Legacy VTK file of the C-alpha trace (Angstrom):
# vtk DataFile Version 3.0
C-alpha trace
ASCII
DATASET POLYDATA
POINTS 607 float
0.269 -0.426 0.198
1.626 3.543 -1.037
1.737 6.386 1.394
-1.251 8.166 -0.908
-3.296 5.599 -0.562
-3.073 5.473 3.426
-3.019 9.305 2.956
-6.391 8.949 0.932
-8.318 6.426 3.544
-7.780 8.563 5.885
-9.018 11.877 4.763
-11.984 10.651 2.916
-13.283 7.225 4.390
-12.145 8.134 7.909
-12.510 12.138 8.234
-15.076 12.970 5.348
-13.331 15.337 3.994
-15.610 15.771 1.003
-18.107 16.984 3.435
-16.529 20.361 3.780
-17.960 21.072 0.399
-20.937 21.687 1.652
-19.829 25.134 3.687
-20.326 27.973 1.538
-16.359 28.995 1.702
-15.287 25.643 0.526
-18.823 25.278 -2.277
-16.506 25.419 -5.588
-14.289 22.359 -4.452
-14.407 18.807 -5.145
-12.786 15.499 -4.612
-11.610 16.127 -8.136
-9.996 19.499 -7.038
-8.691 17.996 -3.507
-7.095 15.081 -5.660
-5.486 17.593 -8.223
-3.729 19.319 -5.371
-2.376 16.335 -3.780
-1.163 15.146 -7.410
0.691 18.416 -8.121
2.085 18.273 -4.171
3.281 15.075 -4.502
4.990 15.450 -8.048
6.670 18.711 -7.065
7.941 16.679 -3.985
9.018 14.167 -5.944
10.630 15.845 -8.897
12.047 18.858 -6.700
12.683 17.656 -3.274
13.214 14.027 -2.982
16.227 13.846 -5.325
18.331 16.690 -3.701
17.224 15.219 0.315
20.616 14.108 0.641
22.520 16.867 -1.482
21.310 19.688 1.223
22.386 17.997 4.050
26.087 17.092 2.741
26.366 20.768 1.274
25.412 23.099 4.240
24.519 26.271 3.978
27.735 28.648 4.148
28.333 32.639 4.680
30.728 33.693 2.196
31.287 37.241 4.312
27.771 38.768 2.234
25.557 36.168 1.828
24.439 32.731 2.709
24.914 30.513 -0.483
22.585 27.565 -0.385
22.543 24.417 -3.451
20.629 25.382 -6.479
18.492 23.018 -6.024
17.219 24.724 -2.689
16.022 27.935 -5.019
14.604 25.538 -7.511
12.527 23.596 -4.772
11.632 27.024 -3.283
10.282 28.545 -6.924
8.222 25.299 -7.712
6.676 25.558 -4.314
5.799 29.193 -4.489
4.391 28.486 -7.891
2.186 25.926 -6.624
-0.212 28.380 -4.872
0.640 26.612 -1.678
1.837 29.417 0.679
-1.425 30.954 0.436
-3.641 27.759 -0.335
-6.058 28.491 2.679
-6.451 31.668 2.087
-9.468 34.167 0.378
-9.372 34.108 -3.660
-9.340 37.612 -3.248
-5.722 37.966 -1.965
-4.758 35.072 -4.426
-5.247 31.910 -2.328
-7.654 28.928 -2.992
-10.126 28.691 0.071
-8.674 25.093 0.319
-9.828 23.395 3.746
-6.564 23.095 6.193
-7.431 19.357 6.190
-6.624 19.260 2.783
-3.922 21.791 2.913
-2.078 19.686 5.775
-2.114 16.227 3.694
-0.808 17.839 0.346
2.142 19.376 2.595
2.947 16.134 4.146
4.264 15.145 0.665
7.206 17.707 1.112
8.098 17.025 4.251
8.437 13.304 3.685
10.409 14.113 0.362
12.725 16.699 2.334
12.085 17.996 5.603
15.226 20.285 5.617
14.975 22.024 2.017
11.172 23.088 3.568
8.015 24.004 2.364
7.377 27.294 3.436
5.901 26.612 7.401
7.843 29.340 8.139
6.580 32.024 5.551
2.595 30.899 6.022
2.756 30.654 9.632
4.191 34.594 9.886
1.852 35.547 7.296
-1.195 34.014 8.845
-0.050 35.763 12.202
-0.300 38.895 10.251
-3.720 38.489 8.368
-4.902 37.604 12.512
-2.991 40.572 14.551
-1.725 43.000 11.669
-3.140 46.124 10.393
-4.857 46.309 7.101
-1.289 47.835 5.329
0.404 45.471 7.373
-1.538 42.526 5.642
-1.371 44.170 2.164
2.272 45.045 2.153
3.462 42.086 4.327
1.519 39.114 4.784
0.480 39.296 0.577
3.798 39.152 -0.966
4.757 36.205 1.954
1.830 34.640 0.628
2.892 35.208 -3.230
6.203 33.921 -2.376
8.198 37.087 -2.899
8.923 37.603 0.595
9.743 34.739 3.363
9.259 35.071 6.986
10.569 33.737 10.275
9.872 34.003 13.859
12.866 35.551 15.916
11.636 34.766 20.593
14.465 32.672 21.667
17.815 34.456 22.573
21.289 33.285 23.699
20.771 33.861 27.375
16.789 33.261 27.525
16.540 30.205 25.740
13.119 28.750 26.041
12.331 31.372 28.983
10.550 34.530 27.203
9.981 36.580 29.714
13.824 36.843 30.303
14.810 37.986 26.417
16.362 41.023 26.229
16.331 42.825 22.905
14.711 46.307 23.025
12.450 48.352 21.412
12.846 52.392 21.928
10.240 54.956 19.797
11.938 56.241 16.233
11.438 59.657 16.737
8.494 61.989 17.623
6.437 60.823 15.045
7.074 57.361 15.569
3.193 56.469 16.002
2.452 57.818 12.680
4.094 55.716 10.303
1.493 54.293 8.099
3.011 50.722 8.553
2.202 50.688 12.297
4.051 52.501 15.052
8.174 52.413 14.347
10.682 51.345 16.952
14.371 51.174 16.911
15.421 47.594 17.873
18.552 46.643 19.677
19.319 42.661 21.209
20.291 39.234 19.479
17.981 36.259 18.285
19.262 32.392 18.388
18.493 29.278 16.356
16.379 31.426 13.742
15.699 29.156 11.167
15.529 30.798 7.376
16.892 33.849 8.780
18.996 35.000 6.238
19.316 33.671 2.713
18.365 34.883 -1.140
15.804 32.772 -1.829
13.695 35.055 -1.444
13.568 39.333 -2.580
13.333 39.853 1.091
13.042 38.163 4.621
10.498 39.747 7.084
11.301 38.902 11.158
8.414 39.143 13.813
10.466 39.752 16.403
9.718 39.572 20.275
11.227 42.933 22.126
10.484 44.832 25.310
9.602 48.497 25.528
11.031 50.258 27.862
8.625 51.894 30.706
8.470 54.955 31.921
11.123 54.600 34.554
13.578 53.381 31.072
13.664 49.643 32.399
11.804 47.136 30.780
8.421 45.707 32.253
9.260 42.288 34.007
7.859 39.116 32.900
6.363 38.156 29.906
3.802 40.907 29.803
6.311 43.730 29.121
6.834 41.563 25.906
5.603 43.465 22.233
6.007 42.114 18.512
7.296 43.466 15.939
7.955 43.433 12.075
11.043 43.933 11.152
12.072 43.635 7.516
15.511 42.490 6.067
14.780 45.521 3.607
12.901 48.185 4.080
9.396 48.933 1.770
7.513 51.476 1.236
3.689 51.477 1.375
2.932 49.441 -1.680
5.479 46.971 -0.604
8.468 47.856 -3.152
11.697 47.563 -1.717
13.420 51.313 -0.934
16.726 49.788 -1.612
17.705 50.511 2.153
18.960 47.653 4.462
17.487 47.420 7.623
20.055 47.046 10.410
19.684 42.976 11.253
23.172 41.395 10.397
23.484 37.901 10.131
26.080 36.905 13.546
27.129 33.563 12.653
25.507 30.213 11.287
24.578 27.132 14.050
25.572 23.798 12.671
23.187 21.038 13.743
23.023 17.085 13.569
19.708 17.521 11.217
17.825 20.059 8.990
20.902 21.164 7.604
19.661 22.164 4.490
17.618 25.059 6.260
19.891 27.868 7.464
19.737 28.562 10.814
21.093 31.630 12.687
22.033 33.903 14.949
20.949 37.240 14.513
22.098 40.630 15.839
19.423 43.673 15.646
20.601 47.348 15.664
24.703 46.410 16.229
25.322 49.382 13.516
26.442 47.160 10.589
24.215 48.626 8.270
23.140 51.778 10.016
19.864 52.941 8.491
18.048 56.186 8.015
20.688 57.980 9.873
21.566 55.569 12.705
21.854 51.966 14.410
19.050 50.024 15.314
16.715 47.985 13.541
13.586 49.456 11.768
10.558 47.670 13.223
6.834 48.060 13.085
4.454 46.977 16.124
1.691 44.521 15.737
-1.172 44.578 17.881
-1.044 46.522 21.270
2.476 46.969 23.388
2.947 44.406 25.847
0.481 42.162 23.767
3.458 40.372 21.548
3.317 37.063 23.175
-0.277 36.541 22.884
0.014 37.381 19.202
2.929 35.251 18.526
0.579 32.662 20.149
-1.172 32.378 16.928
2.195 31.380 14.783
3.632 29.138 17.960
0.525 27.096 17.906
0.399 26.533 14.426
4.001 25.995 14.384
3.529 23.036 16.923
1.064 21.300 14.625
3.717 21.630 11.979
6.645 20.603 13.325
4.283 17.440 14.854
3.825 16.768 10.913
7.078 17.263 10.073
7.752 14.636 13.016
5.787 12.152 11.725
6.304 12.307 8.110
10.068 11.920 8.856
9.280 8.585 10.798
6.932 7.722 7.721
9.800 8.249 5.235
11.759 5.819 7.537
9.193 3.435 7.772
8.808 3.386 4.010
12.310 3.079 3.164
12.906 0.092 6.336
9.700 -2.270 4.931
10.969 -1.948 1.416
14.602 -2.694 2.706
13.007 -5.910 4.746
11.239 -7.135 1.412
14.164 -7.806 -0.294
17.397 -8.611 2.394
17.723 -12.044 2.209
19.317 -13.171 5.911
19.008 -15.964 8.138
16.986 -18.972 7.555
13.385 -20.302 9.536
13.475 -22.518 12.606
11.786 -25.494 12.024
10.969 -28.616 14.713
14.619 -29.554 14.554
16.169 -25.899 14.413
17.322 -23.741 11.218
18.432 -26.132 8.420
21.509 -24.089 6.456
20.880 -26.254 3.631
17.374 -24.391 2.862
17.849 -20.918 1.180
17.611 -17.713 2.917
14.534 -15.933 3.562
14.083 -12.469 3.481
14.086 -10.591 6.764
10.488 -9.853 7.037
9.843 -13.005 7.317
11.463 -13.050 10.855
9.002 -12.383 13.543
11.115 -9.864 15.572
11.438 -7.239 12.211
7.557 -7.884 11.789
7.175 -6.483 15.370
9.677 -3.359 14.393
8.033 -3.084 11.237
4.349 -2.660 12.799
5.497 -0.632 15.695
6.394 1.995 12.847
3.100 1.853 11.070
0.990 1.932 14.439
3.057 5.023 15.340
3.368 6.882 12.095
0.290 6.468 10.791
-1.346 6.664 14.052
0.527 10.389 14.434
-0.595 11.022 10.566
-4.486 10.344 11.687
-3.493 12.941 15.132
-2.532 15.093 12.365
-5.177 15.046 10.264
-7.753 15.320 12.624
-6.552 18.503 14.290
-6.358 20.044 10.781
-9.621 19.341 10.474
-10.411 20.683 13.696
-9.122 23.986 12.429
-11.557 23.869 9.498
-14.373 23.365 12.152
-13.454 26.202 14.346
-13.013 28.618 11.176
-16.283 27.338 9.325
-18.383 25.467 11.435
-21.725 26.816 13.646
-20.843 28.684 16.806
-20.905 25.354 19.360
-18.669 23.376 17.082
-16.280 26.046 16.174
-15.930 26.595 20.186
-15.593 22.473 20.952
-13.013 22.506 18.141
-11.030 25.513 19.835
-11.225 23.849 23.126
-10.175 20.591 21.744
-7.221 21.910 19.984
-6.146 23.572 23.169
-5.852 20.325 24.548
-4.348 18.192 21.657
-1.956 20.674 20.343
0.471 19.712 23.153
0.151 15.960 21.882
0.105 16.813 18.226
3.483 18.397 18.714
5.287 15.796 21.122
4.145 12.517 20.741
5.467 12.353 17.018
8.789 14.051 17.832
9.161 11.229 20.234
7.852 8.323 18.888
8.198 8.703 15.324
12.105 9.548 16.063
11.863 5.834 17.738
10.323 4.604 14.671
13.626 5.970 12.497
15.721 4.137 15.569
13.901 1.023 14.495
14.182 1.569 11.085
18.054 1.810 11.337
17.855 -1.458 13.482
16.353 -2.915 10.640
18.943 -2.051 7.724
21.392 -3.548 10.378
25.273 -2.033 9.902
23.830 -0.609 6.600
21.353 1.783 8.823
24.208 3.545 10.534
25.850 4.160 6.836
25.106 6.943 4.110
24.623 5.026 1.575
21.115 4.230 2.961
18.421 7.369 4.226
17.777 6.259 7.174
20.338 7.884 9.272
19.400 10.948 8.144
15.581 10.382 8.816
17.037 10.068 12.511
19.121 12.687 12.535
16.613 15.316 10.906
13.836 14.056 13.371
16.039 14.179 16.710
15.391 17.903 16.600
11.746 18.126 16.573
11.947 17.360 20.020
13.184 20.412 20.934
11.773 22.681 18.189
8.621 24.737 18.974
9.237 23.928 22.925
10.638 20.536 24.418
8.728 17.717 26.076
9.033 19.288 29.291
7.393 22.772 28.205
4.702 20.465 26.369
4.175 18.714 29.702
4.115 21.873 31.545
1.393 23.616 29.333
-0.680 20.264 29.027
-0.962 19.660 32.748
-0.305 22.623 33.947
-3.180 24.385 32.272
-4.882 22.998 29.028
-6.469 20.362 31.209
-7.346 22.543 33.883
-8.502 25.502 31.661
-12.126 26.643 31.825
-12.556 24.280 34.468
-11.652 21.318 32.202
-14.048 21.924 29.731
-11.564 20.785 27.238
-10.481 17.581 28.961
-14.050 16.909 29.470
-14.783 17.238 25.903
-12.164 15.411 24.671
-13.382 12.355 26.805
-16.938 12.725 25.593
-15.534 12.816 22.137
-13.534 9.196 23.177
-16.426 7.831 25.397
-18.419 8.105 21.992
-15.430 6.358 19.755
-15.889 3.769 22.684
-19.855 3.308 22.309
-19.239 2.677 18.472
-16.463 0.247 19.161
-18.524 -1.533 21.229
-21.430 -2.699 18.861
-18.648 -4.781 16.990
-17.306 -8.223 19.018
-13.714 -7.837 17.388
-13.614 -4.440 18.747
-14.734 -4.795 22.321
-11.722 -5.660 23.527
-9.944 -2.568 22.736
-13.099 -0.111 23.707
-12.706 -1.578 27.120
-8.960 -0.653 27.556
-9.780 2.566 26.251
-12.503 2.698 28.753
-9.997 1.689 31.271
-6.924 4.288 30.270
-9.205 7.172 29.851
-10.368 6.799 33.995
-6.908 6.421 34.743
-6.103 9.554 33.220
-8.873 11.214 34.887
-7.598 9.865 37.789
-4.339 11.105 37.729
-5.127 14.381 36.433
-7.453 14.909 39.753
-4.627 13.184 42.063
-1.507 15.444 40.492
-3.787 18.710 41.656
-4.991 16.989 44.527
-3.106 19.127 47.219
-2.999 22.179 45.143
0.601 22.750 44.969
1.689 22.974 41.391
5.541 21.758 42.378
3.896 18.573 43.162
1.635 18.380 40.242
4.316 18.950 37.761
6.991 16.962 39.058
6.189 14.464 36.629
4.493 16.431 34.086
6.025 14.401 31.058
4.999 10.814 31.947
2.291 12.593 32.203
2.074 13.872 28.995
3.285 10.030 27.689
0.341 8.459 29.287
-1.846 11.067 27.975
-0.619 10.568 24.846
-0.958 6.934 24.416
-4.734 7.564 25.516
-4.913 10.271 22.574
-3.551 7.847 19.949
-5.706 4.270 21.093
-8.191 6.345 20.391
-7.821 7.463 17.219
-6.784 4.118 15.900
-9.677 3.048 17.522
-11.737 5.406 15.429
-9.455 4.634 12.124
-10.611 0.570 13.051
-13.897 1.780 12.859
-13.956 3.098 9.595
-11.826 0.419 7.856
-14.403 -1.677 9.276
-16.890 0.223 7.278
-15.227 -0.157 3.895
-14.514 -2.922 2.015
-12.319 -5.504 3.027
-8.814 -5.666 1.658
-5.520 -6.396 2.920
-5.222 -2.269 3.436
-7.865 -2.442 6.050
-6.623 -5.974 7.256
-3.281 -3.792 8.478
-5.121 -1.129 9.994
-7.230 -3.178 12.074
-3.880 -5.423 13.269
-2.119 -2.388 13.723
-4.604 -1.463 16.207
-4.839 -4.403 18.148
-0.550 -3.648 18.491
-1.173 -0.250 19.870
-3.764 -1.503 22.389
-1.547 -5.184 23.018
2.158 -3.512 22.984
1.922 0.223 23.735
-1.276 1.433 25.688
-0.251 -1.324 28.594
2.293 1.342 29.088
0.823 4.033 30.554
0.453 2.407 34.098
3.883 3.141 34.535
3.781 6.384 33.608
0.824 7.421 35.384
1.812 5.107 38.781
4.196 8.477 39.536
1.981 10.684 38.617
-0.881 9.472 40.846
2.129 9.271 43.562
3.193 12.615 42.994
6.256 10.757 43.537
9.105 13.528 43.867
12.589 10.955 43.361
13.227 13.524 40.079
12.335 16.751 41.898
14.199 15.999 45.063
17.303 14.734 43.710
19.749 16.870 45.598
22.371 18.339 43.138
25.712 16.815 45.230
24.122 13.307 44.240
24.761 13.339 40.656
LINES 1 608
607 0 1 2 3 4 5 6 7 8 9 10 11 12 13 14 15 16 17 18 19 20 21 22 23 24 25 26 27 28 29 30 31 32 33 34 35 36 37 38 39 40 41 42 43 44 45 46 47 48 49 50 51 52 53 54 55 56 57 58 59 60 61 62 63 64 65 66 67 68 69 70 71 72 73 74 75 76 77 78 79 80 81 82 83 84 85 86 87 88 89 90 91 92 93 94 95 96 97 98 99 100 101 102 103 104 105 106 107 108 109 110 111 112 113 114 115 116 117 118 119 120 121 122 123 124 125 126 127 128 129 130 131 132 133 134 135 136 137 138 139 140 141 142 143 144 145 146 147 148 149 150 151 152 153 154 155 156 157 158 159 160 161 162 163 164 165 166 167 168 169 170 171 172 173 174 175 176 177 178 179 180 181 182 183 184 185 186 187 188 189 190 191 192 193 194 195 196 197 198 199 200 201 202 203 204 205 206 207 208 209 210 211 212 213 214 215 216 217 218 219 220 221 222 223 224 225 226 227 228 229 230 231 232 233 234 235 236 237 238 239 240 241 242 243 244 245 246 247 248 249 250 251 252 253 254 255 256 257 258 259 260 261 262 263 264 265 266 267 268 269 270 271 272 273 274 275 276 277 278 279 280 281 282 283 284 285 286 287 288 289 290 291 292 293 294 295 296 297 298 299 300 301 302 303 304 305 306 307 308 309 310 311 312 313 314 315 316 317 318 319 320 321 322 323 324 325 326 327 328 329 330 331 332 333 334 335 336 337 338 339 340 341 342 343 344 345 346 347 348 349 350 351 352 353 354 355 356 357 358 359 360 361 362 363 364 365 366 367 368 369 370 371 372 373 374 375 376 377 378 379 380 381 382 383 384 385 386 387 388 389 390 391 392 393 394 395 396 397 398 399 400 401 402 403 404 405 406 407 408 409 410 411 412 413 414 415 416 417 418 419 420 421 422 423 424 425 426 427 428 429 430 431 432 433 434 435 436 437 438 439 440 441 442 443 444 445 446 447 448 449 450 451 452 453 454 455 456 457 458 459 460 461 462 463 464 465 466 467 468 469 470 471 472 473 474 475 476 477 478 479 480 481 482 483 484 485 486 487 488 489 490 491 492 493 494 495 496 497 498 499 500 501 502 503 504 505 506 507 508 509 510 511 512 513 514 515 516 517 518 519 520 521 522 523 524 525 526 527 528 529 530 531 532 533 534 535 536 537 538 539 540 541 542 543 544 545 546 547 548 549 550 551 552 553 554 555 556 557 558 559 560 561 562 563 564 565 566 567 568 569 570 571 572 573 574 575 576 577 578 579 580 581 582 583 584 585 586 587 588 589 590 591 592 593 594 595 596 597 598 599 600 601 602 603 604 605 606
């Protein structure tokens, strides 16, 4: 079964994406237009991305003192992607978009993530522009977002700093009003920024005519000191090259300078940078300081930036998923063709018999089945979240609010679960290849290196776990968690109508009860230090419960369609997940329920 067949089953048989065409926004679309988009993206990924995945890994970005140099293949891929219209796929017709459901956009973009994640497919540019469409002024949307959607400009998100990392309340980048008339600039209140930003993906290159940085910085208070904490953070548009109110380049280089390239173990085709803002290397309009335009209100920066951050978290979840999927398909192909070993009969092995292919060994099947269960289950979760985005934007008021709540709870899982388990899938892909798996003659070692970054991209496991247990399951008096439990309960009820799924329905009900009990036990003392001491094991158990639900729901769709080997595979993958994976939650939840402080109380001197 091809990846395309898997994708189409999830889109059409499971999520019923065609039903979205009954909504006014998507009324011009049909299964045919959706398939045409998938076909176009699959072809571009196959022709412009996949053949050069190793090239961009070996020929890393380099800085010649004037500009960053990338392989020609990267330019060709970016040009083809921009020409496809996918940067603005979900946008209104009036601004050049296709009004495509986000569910279909997400599915189509998965081809690029699997073909070559480090060449990239515009995730940051689209996210940057989407933020401006939500929080920018009409002119900011026209000048910056529309040029990004058209592929003329690209975008970044500048959060982290060398000394602060993920602790955004400690950022030191400052923004001061640029002149007495700073509030009258048509592009937005104009400021001068000074500071440093680290780990900025696509922060410097020549792929587009301009780079639009979205930068978090603090505006000094009346005492001249930055406002402490996250409430002092504001958001600014800082273009690499200044533009006029028509979006045309003015010929002025902004005071944004590349301080250095970071060399990571993976995603090597993407420039990763340390940027200096306002150091005076490129004095602009009479002095030092990078010119930036305020987005939203002063002090509202982090709230605005979360629009892009949450979108990026789901995007990273899809990236991790597709890297796992790429490794799975590579190791499946290898296992079907690699002869090694002989079958074991009543008398042991018979060396006179010919070798068998390694896929005939039970343990290799175990490793392949684990990859299938993790990666295809993760893909289903990502597409389900994308479907929630469509529901939030085009559903009835009640359905939209429920989609919002579910997304709040599921986003930490959608980001972190694939980052952990699809990375483990890549590890098993290497194992199946044996000694060859460690060599560059086969692609699986690169998939692992690329995927290892996703456990840190857009917030570590620890950060996502604190968000889940410390905020998301408690928000609005637990309404999001209750709604998710209701959706899971609905699947359980439907599964019990089918004898072959009753066992799994019972297991899932028990797991759901365990997660609920652990949530209450963690917070029973009201002490955050105790509740959150085991937030990561809680998230792991929560994630496995969610994925068990996803697989059971997919199994219901498989039962309702024609019986074939593909659906047999889905049902057996469901069985694998419930028998091999879901039982793991007991150990994770034991420490959560007990509020075990072994890790938190371990004395530093004892390490």
